[in-house]
N, C-alpha and C positions, 0 to 999 in steps of 0.2 A: 380418394386414395392419394391424389396429388398433394392435398393438404397434409395428410399423414406423413408423406415422404419429406415434405418441407420441414415439418416439425421435428422429425427424426434427424434431419440434416442439421438443423439449428442446435438441437440437443447434443449431437456428436461434436459439433464445432466448439461448444462450450466445455468440452471434456467431461460431459455428464454432470455439470454443476448447476445449470440453469433450472429454476423452478418455473411455474406456470406464468407468472407475471413477466419474467424476463423473456420467455419464449414469445409471449403475446406482443410485447413491445418490439421485439426483433421482427416479427411478422409485419407489424404496422410500418416499420421503417422500410420494408420491402414493398410497401403499398398493397399488401394483401389484406383486404377488408374481411375480417372475420370476428365473430363475437367471442367474448370471454368464455361463456359457458361451453361453446363448441370446442375451443382449445383445451379447456380443462377436461372435458369429456374424452377427447382423443388421447390426451396424456395419461389419463387414468387407464384407458383401454390398452395403451402401449406400455404401461407400467414405467413411465418415465418420471422420475422424482428428482427434484433439485436438492442441493445441500442446504441445510437449514442455516438460519442466521447465526453467525459465530458468537460465542459467549466471550465477554470481556474477561481477560485474565492478565494478572500482573506478571511480567517476566523480568523486570529489572529492579533490583534492590536499591533503595536510596542510600546515599553516602551522608551519614549524619554529620560528618566533619567537613563536608564540602563548603567552600566559600560560596555564600549565597548570592544569587542574582535575583532581582525581583521577578515576580510572575506578572508578565505584561499583558496576558490575555485572560486570566482567571476563568479558564474553562470555555471561553468563547472563541471558537475556531473560525468564525465567519470572516471571509475575505471577499472582496468585490472584483478582484482582478488577480492575475498570476503574480507571484513573487511579493506578496504582502506578508504572509505567514508561512514559514516552513517549520514542520515538526520533525523530530528525529528520535529514534529509539533503537535498541539493540535486542536481538533475540537469539535463541540457541536452536540449532537444527541437528538432530541425531543422525549419525551414520555408524556403520560397523567399525570404522576406523577411529571414531571419536567425534567430538562436537565440531560443528561449523558455527561461527559467530557471524551474524548478519546485522549490519547497520543500514538503516534506510533514512532518507530525507524525503519528506512528503510535502507537497504544496497543497495547503488546505483548500484553495480555490477549486481545483479540479481533481484532487486526490491523486494526481500523477506522482510517481516516484521519480524525483529529479536527480537523485544520486543514491548510490548504495555501494557497499563494500562487503566482501566475505573474506574471512581469514581464520586461521587456526587458533589465534590467541585473542585476548580482549584488550590488547594494547591500544592506547589512545589514537594511534595512527588510523584505526578503523574509521574514526569520525572524520579525520582530515582527508583521508582518501575518498570518502563519500562526498565531502564538500568539493574536492577537486573534480570529481565526475560531474557534480551539479554545475560547477563553473563552466565546464566545456559544453554541457548540454544546453545551458541557458545563454551561452555566448557572453559570459561575464556575470558579475553580481550587481544587480541594481542596488543603489544606495538605500539603506534603511529597512532591509528585510528583518522581520522578527524571527529569530531562530530559537525555537522552544524545545526544551527537553526536560528530563528529570535531573536530579542532582547526582547522578552516577559519576564515578571517578573519571570516566573518559571525558565527560562534558565539563567537569570542573577543573580539569588539568590546565596548567599554565599555557601549554602549547595550543590547546584548542581555544582558550580564551583570547590569546594573542592573535591567532588566525582570524577569529571573528571580529576582533577590534580593528585590525589592519584593513579588513575588507568592509568595514562600516556596517556590520550587522548590529542589531539590538538583541543582546542575548537575554533570554527569558528562561526561567526554571520553574517547574511546577512545585506547588506546595504539598501535593500528595500524588500518589501513584495514579489516581483517577483523573488527574488534570492533563494527562497526555493520552486520553482514551482513543483519539483518532488514529494514532500510530499503532496502538495496541490492537485496535480493530483490524487494521490491515494485516498484522501478524496472525491474528486468529483466522482471517480469511485464507491467507497463504497456507496455513497448516491444515485447515479443513479441506481445502480444494486440491492441495498437492502433497504436503509432507506426510500427513496421516494416511494417505492412500498409497504411499510408497514405502519401500524398505531399502534405503540407500546402503549399498555395500561399501562404497568408498566416498571420501570427501569430494573427489573430482566428479563423481556421478551426481552427488547432491548439489554441488555448485552449478553444474551444467543445467540441471533441472530447474533450480531456482532462478538462474539467469534467464532461461527461456520463459518461465512463468511471468517474471516481471516485465521483460522487454517486449516479448511477443504477444502474450495473452493479456496480462493485467492492464498495462498502459495503453494498448492499442485496440483490444477486442472486447474485453469483459464489460458488460453493461452494468452500470452502477446506479442503484436506486436513487441515491441522493443527487444524481446528475441527470435526472429525467431519462434514465436508462441509456445513457451514452457512455462510451469509454472515456477515460480521462483525457487522452490526447485529442479525441474527437470533440470533447466539450471545449477544450481550449481553442481548437481551430474554429469552432462556431462562434466563440466569444470574439475572436480577432476579426471575423467577417462582419 
């Protein structure tokens, strides 16, 4: 019974998103020695099911007229320490009042969202505001970060290009929609675990929920399979140690 209660507690703290492997990894972090089959059996008994792996979906159209920057990563998002490769993308979140546009900047080393911005329009400031947040969160911009995105008008604008050049980024743009899949995967996760489970009445309600998801749950709590089932900020902290 004690193990059942612990599993229910972990499942509830994940907001009903964790599947069997994430629950098992969380139990092991708490030094609870239990077998995989037993955890799976208990979750079946309690009818606790995680949310499936998100499907990749294109959310941003390419700008065919955009000034081209080279693709510096060619689909290889591997980095060996923080602040080597940042990827960015923009998605749409529905509310009864209309769309919210969300721009995120993701560090591929830990999958942490280092900067983000939500607004009612798709003006290029959404990218610059996200970069400004990343600057404050990271305590400045280390020289030589690769900033990778698609060729959307927000990223190919002169203001964004100038900002990146002044701050000594290496700007990179994908050759196809699938070359920024790591950011698109985050959006799919966000929508499966939050947006599609809600019915936001107002933009304010949606923005509050997305802010809480990113800053409280995703960056700090959510176990990530690519990070040995650690949360992004936890993974970075362990790297620094």
